Every structure is written in structure tokens, then in C-alpha cells.
N, C-alpha and C positions, 0 to 999 in steps of 0.2 A: 504494500500500500504506500502511496506517495505520502511523504511527510512535508508537504508544501506548507510554507509559512509566508507571511507577508514579506514581500521583497525577496523574490527568489535569489539564491546565491548564484552569482555568475562564475562559471568555471570554464577555463580553457584546458583542453586535453590535447597534448602533443604526443602522438604515438604513431609509429610507422607500421606496426603490425595491424592489419585490418581486422582480424578477429578480436584482438585485445582492445582495439579502439572501439569497436561496436559493443562489446560486452561491458566495458567500463563506462562508455557513454550511456548505454541503456540503464545501468545501475545508478548513475548520477541523476538521470532524469527521473527514475522511479523514486529517488530520495528527494525530489522537489527542486532540483537545480536546473538552471538554464545553461546549456553546454554549447561551446564553440569548439571546432576540431581543427587540428593541423597535422600534417603527415611528415613534416621534416623540420629541421632546426630553423631555417630562415622563415618558413611559414608560421612556425610557433612564435617567433619574435614578433612578426607582423601582427598576428592575431591577438597576442597579449597586449601589444601597444594600442591596437584599435579598440579592443573590448574593455580593457582595464578591469579584469576580473578580480574577485576577492580571493580566488583559489586557482592556481595553475599546477596541473600535474604534467610533468615533463619527463619523458623517457630519456635515459642517458645515451643509449646507442642509436642516435638518430642519423639519417643521411644528411650530407651537405654541411651541417653544423651540429656538433654533438650537444647533449643537454647541458654540459658544463658551459659551453659557449653561449647557449641560450640564456642561462642564468646570469652570466657576467654582463651580457648586453642589457637584460631587463633591469638589473640592479643599477647599471650605469645610467639608464634613462629614467627609471621610475623610483629609484631608491628602495625603501622598505616594503613597498606593495608590489605585487600581491603576495599572499601566503604561497610560497614557492616550494613545491615538493618534487624531489628527485625520485623517479620510479625506475628500478633496476632489478635485474636478476641476481645482482651481487650485493652482499651486505657486510663485507669485511670492514674492519676498522679504517683501513686506508681509503676505502670508497666513501665512507662517511666523512672523513676529514677532507677529501677532495671536494665533495659536494658542499660542505660548509664553506670551504675556501672560495668556491665559485659563487656563493651567495644563496644557496638553497637554505630554507628554514629547517627542513628535515629530509630524511631519505627513508623510503619504504621499499620493501622487496616485493617482487611479483610472486605469485598472483595477488591481485588486489581483491580481497573478498569484501563482503558486506560490512563486517566489523571495522576493517581498516578504512574503507571509504567513509563510513559514517563518522568515525573518529576524526578524519581529516576535515570533513565538512564542519563538524563542531568546532574544531580548532580555528578554522577560517572564520566562522561566525563569531567566535569569541573575540577575535582580533578587531572585528568591525563594530562590536558593541562598546558603547562608552562605559568606562569603569564606574562602579557604584560609588556614589558620594563625590563624584568629580564635578 
């Protein structure tokens, strides 16, 4: 069941694998998100800059410009937004360090299941909410 809330969370998904792109996109939509897609690094940068999403899920192993390059470019142009998530099949300590150095907020490993996606959505929502008492 969709968990739609006022003001759908805008998400950009950058994934070159068509099956994973479709499955992840469908899951995000089912959880009440508005989703834009890109299939390579340059397309991901363009889509993120145009859309200004609250959440961007970026595969590391992208054609033309890898996910690390996408993150560096987004941080250079947009600063701390969006909540930028590296998505990879690898989760070694050095991968996490490289992702953090590139500007990702966090790294998650594939496959992305319901619980992981729901947690990422909540983290992105929490960033856009004003803090209590502020």
C-alpha cells in the first residue's frame, strides 16, 4: 500500500541496470515518492540538477561517469542537498570511505529491499523537516 503523504518526496534514481531500475522505481512509487530516472552518470547529474530532489540514489558502477563523479559534481553545484546515497554491490570499509570522500551521505548495498528503501526515505524526510523548537 502506498504511504503517500502531503508533498511527495522527490527522488532521482540513477541506475544503469534496467531490471534494478524498474524494481527500485516501482518500490519508491509504491512508498509514495515521485521518481525521476537516469541511466548513466552525466544523465544523473543533469536530472538531479533539474529536479532538485530530496533523495538521490546513485549506482556507483555507472557508464560514462561513475557514481563517485556524480556525487562530486552534485556537491560542487548544490552543496549539502540532496540526501545522496551510494548504491553498490560492494560494502567494504574502503568503499564506504571513498563514497564519503566523494560527498555521499551514506552507502547501501544491493539488493535494495523494502526495509532499506523505507529507511532511506525516512532519512531524507527527516532532513527536510524543521527541527522541533527551532
